[in-house]
N, C-alpha and C positions, 0 to 999 in steps of 0.2 A: 112365866116359862115360855110360852109361846112367842112372846114379844122378843125375848132373848135369842131364840133360835132364828127368828125373822131378820133380826139385827145382825147376827152372824152371818147368815145367808147373803144378805145385802152387801156386807162388807167383803165377802169373797167375790161376789159378782162384780163389784166396784174394782177390786184388784185384777180380776182377769180383764175387765174392759180397759183398764189402765195399761196393762201389759200388751194386749191386743193393738190398742192405739199407738203405742211406742214402736211396735214391731212393724206397723203399718207406715210410720214416720221413717224408721230406717230403710224399709224397702224403697220408699218414695225417692229419698236421697239417694240411695245406691243407684237407682234406675237414672236419676239426673246426672250423677257422676259418669256412669257408663255411656250416656248420651253425649255429654261433653267431651269425653275421650275420644269418641267415634268421630264427632265433629272435627275435633282437633286433628285426629289422625288423617282424615280424608282431606283436610285443607279447604281452600276455597277454589272452584273452578276457575280457571284462566278467564273465561268470558265473563264471569261475574267480577272478578278482580279488576278487569280492563274497564268494566262499566262504572267503576267506583273511581277511577282516576279522572282528574280534571283534564279537559280537552284543552290543547293549546291553540289559541287562534292566532293566525299571522297578523301582524299590524302593518 
């Protein structure tokens, strides 16, 4: 009888841990999407954009 109760308790704990990990994963992906949206909205500063363009050298 005790082993059945222990097994049931462990099963519930495993279910709760699974739900908690799922919520943590959803929150992490939501944070990443918010970060990407913020970066996209702000764009690239002009000085950084100019640093990425190749310099033309006179021949």
